[in-house]
C-alpha positions in Angstrom: -77.3 -81.4 -73.6 -79.8 -80.5 -76.3 -79.0 -81.5 -79.8 -77.7 -78.8 -82.1 -78.7 -79.1 -85.9 -77.6 -77.1 -88.6 -81.2 -77.3 -90.5 -82.6 -75.4 -87.4 -80.1 -72.7 -87.2 -81.5 -69.2 -87.6 -85.1 -70.3 -88.0 -88.1 -68.9 -86.2 -90.8 -70.6 -84.2 -94.1 -70.0 -82.5 -95.3 -72.2 -79.6 -98.9 -72.3 -78.6 -100.5 -74.5 -75.9 -100.6 -75.4 -72.4 -98.2 -75.3 -69.4 -96.2 -78.3 -70.9 -95.3 -76.2 -73.6 -94.8 -73.1 -71.6 -92.8 -74.7 -68.8 -95.2 -74.3 -65.8 -94.1 -72.0 -63.0 -90.5 -71.4 -64.3 -91.9 -70.5 -67.7 -88.9 -72.7 -69.2 -89.6 -75.8 -71.5 -88.2 -77.5 -74.4 -88.9 -74.5 -76.3 -86.0 -72.6 -74.7 -83.8 -75.5 -74.7 -84.1 -76.2 -78.5 -84.4 -72.7 -79.6 -81.4 -71.5 -77.5 -79.1 -74.4 -78.7 -80.0 -73.9 -82.4 -80.1 -70.0 -82.6 -83.8 -70.2 -83.1 -85.7 -67.0 -82.8 -88.9 -67.9 -81.0 -92.2 -66.4 -79.4 -94.4 -68.2 -77.0 -97.9 -67.8 -76.8 -98.7 -70.9 -74.6 -100.3 -70.1 -71.3 -100.5 -72.3 -68.1 -104.0 -73.9 -67.8 -105.0 -73.2 -71.3 -107.8 -75.3 -72.7 -108.5 -76.0 -76.6 -112.3 -75.4 -76.3 -113.6 -71.5 -76.1 -115.8 -72.4 -73.3 -112.8 -71.7 -71.3 -111.8 -68.0 -71.4 -108.0 -69.2 -71.4 -107.8 -71.2 -74.6 -105.6 -72.0 -77.3 -107.7 -70.6 -80.2 -107.4 -67.1 -78.6 -103.6 -67.5 -78.4 -103.5 -67.9 -82.1 -105.9 -65.1 -82.8 -103.9 -62.8 -80.8 -100.4 -63.8 -82.1 -98.7 -61.8 -85.0 -99.5 -62.4 -88.7 -95.8 -62.8 -89.5 -95.3 -66.3 -90.6 -92.7 -68.3 -88.7 -90.6 -71.3 -90.1 -92.0 -73.6 -87.4 -94.9 -74.0 -85.2 -95.2 -76.3 -82.1 -98.6 -76.7 -80.0 -100.3 -79.2 -77.8 -104.0 -79.4 -77.0 -105.0 -82.2 -74.4 -103.9 -81.4 -70.9 -106.8 -79.1 -69.9 -109.7 -81.0 -71.8 -108.8 -84.4 -70.5 -111.8 -84.9 -68.4 -114.5 -87.5 -68.3 -117.1 -84.9 -68.4 -115.6 -84.1 -71.9 -115.0 -87.6 -73.3 -118.2 -89.2 -71.8 -120.6 -86.5 -73.0 -120.8 -86.6 -76.9 -122.3 -82.8 -77.0 -118.9 -81.6 -75.3 -116.6 -84.1 -77.1 -118.2 -83.4 -80.6 -117.0 -85.3 -83.6 -114.5 -85.3 -86.3 -115.9 -83.7 -89.5 -115.3 -85.3 -92.9 -114.1 -82.5 -95.0 -112.4 -79.3 -94.7 -115.0 -76.7 -95.4 -117.6 -77.9 -92.8 -118.6 -75.6 -89.9 -116.7 -76.2 -86.8 -118.0 -76.0 -83.2 -114.9 -74.9 -81.0 -117.2 -75.3 -77.9 -116.5 -79.0 -78.5 -113.1 -80.6 -78.1 -113.1 -82.2 -81.6 -114.3 -78.8 -83.1 -111.8 -76.8 -81.3 -108.8 -79.0 -82.2 -109.9 -78.8 -85.8 -110.3 -75.1 -85.7 -106.7 -74.8 -84.1 -105.4 -76.9 -86.9 -107.3 -74.9 -89.6 -106.3 -71.6 -88.1 -102.5 -72.4 -87.9 -102.6 -73.9 -91.6 -104.4 -70.8 -93.0 -103.1 -67.9 -90.8 -99.5 -69.2 -91.1 -99.6 -70.7 -94.4 -96.2 -72.3 -95.3 -95.1 -72.7 -91.6 -94.1 -76.4 -90.6 -96.3 -77.4 -88.0 -95.7 -79.8 -85.3 -98.2 -81.3 -82.9 -97.0 -82.4 -79.5 -98.7 -85.2 -77.8 -97.5 -84.7 -74.2 -96.5 -87.6 -71.8 -99.0 -89.7 -69.7 -99.7 -88.0 -66.4 -101.2 -89.2 -63.2 -103.3 -85.9 -62.9 -105.7 -87.2 -65.2 -107.6 -90.6 -65.7 -105.6 -92.8 -67.9 -109.0 -94.0 -69.8 -109.7 -90.5 -70.5 -106.2 -89.7 -71.6 -106.1 -92.7 -73.9 -109.4 -91.5 -75.6 -108.1 -88.0 -76.0 -104.8 -89.1 -77.4 -106.5 -91.2 -80.0 -109.1 -88.7 -80.9 -106.4 -85.9 -81.2 -104.0 -88.1 -83.4 -106.9 -88.7 -85.9 -107.6 -85.0 -86.1 -104.1 -84.0 -86.7 -103.5 -86.4 -89.0 -106.6 -85.6 -91.0 -105.0 -82.1 -91.2 -101.6 -83.6 -92.3 -99.8 -82.3 -89.3 -96.8 -84.2 -88.0 -96.7 -85.5 -84.4 -94.0 -85.6 -81.8 -95.5 -88.4 -79.6 -94.4 -88.4 -76.1 -97.6 -90.2 -75.2 -96.5 -93.5 -76.8 -92.9 -92.9 -77.3 -89.9 -91.7 -75.4 -90.2 -93.5 -72.2 -91.6 -90.7 -70.0 -94.3 -92.0 -68.0 -95.5 -89.8 -65.1 -97.3 -92.8 -63.5 -94.1 -94.2 -62.4 -93.1 -92.9 -58.9 -89.2 -92.6 -59.7 -90.1 -90.8 -62.8 -92.3 -88.5 -60.8 -89.7 -87.6 -58.4 -86.7 -87.2 -60.9 -88.3 -85.8 -63.9 -91.0 -83.4 -62.8 -91.5 -80.5 -60.4 -94.4 -78.7 -58.6 -92.2 -76.0 -57.2 -89.4 -73.9 -58.6 -86.0 -74.1 -57.1 -84.2 -71.2 -55.0 -83.3 -69.7 -58.3 -86.8 -69.8 -59.7 -86.0 -72.2 -62.3 -87.1 -76.0 -63.1 -84.2 -77.8 -61.8 -86.2 -78.9 -58.9 -87.3 -82.5 -58.3 -90.1 -84.3 -56.4 -93.1 -83.5 -58.4 -96.2 -85.2 -59.2 -95.5 -86.3 -62.7 -97.3 -83.6 -64.7 -94.9 -80.8 -65.4 -91.4 -81.7 -66.7 -88.3 -80.4 -64.8 -85.1 -79.4 -66.6 -84.1 -83.1 -67.0 -87.6 -84.0 -68.0 -87.3 -81.7 -70.9 -83.5 -82.5 -71.8 -83.9 -86.2 -71.7 -87.3 -87.0 -73.1 -89.0 -83.8 -74.7 -86.0 -82.3 -76.4 -84.6 -85.1 -78.5 -88.1 -86.1 -80.0 -89.4 -82.6 -80.8 -85.8 -81.7 -82.3 -86.1 -84.9 -84.5 -89.5 -83.6 -85.5 -88.3 -80.2 -86.3 -85.4 -81.5 -88.2 -87.7 -83.8 -90.3 -90.0 -80.9 -91.2 -86.9 -78.6 -92.0 -85.6 -81.3 -94.4 -88.9 -81.3 -96.2 -88.0 -77.9 -97.5 -84.5 -78.5 -98.5 
């Protein structure tokens, strides 16, 4: 059962990013688990298959642009899944570079420029909101070398922008490369009720137990920590 914490009760939350945040085919993820358990009013703008770079018409930057102006208490987002390819990491013109300051021109056609743009947009459009970056678990759907590069660069960027991290990539014990974890904690098809309680997946998209056991606790801890900063 997802943890209930009084510090989260009655808050508001926006969620941006990929299918891991959205909840894949069932459209149900840790967002519903945590928000329903804690009476958090939430809106999800995340889209399955979304990339960070604006070279993909389905991108996270547009999610933020199109979201309401009202400032929520919390924001959760991820960034890596649909940019994690060798064609990105191994091409300096596509990967881009982390800028030094905070007033530099950013190139959202590159991964680094896109993630910095996302961070800056969230911090300026939603000034005062508490932001949590989600580093998603290791998945066999992407080359591990590429994932390692993307994870390291992404942490440098969000740390530069002073954004807290819920790190499922290096913490939490959810390793999608392990066959038993793939079977028990991920799904590729919805169950007979159209929900995410099915098993036998390939390790990318968490099922109900995958979220409940691994994502919900770490993200809840992250949100509670951010809420405590305002007390």
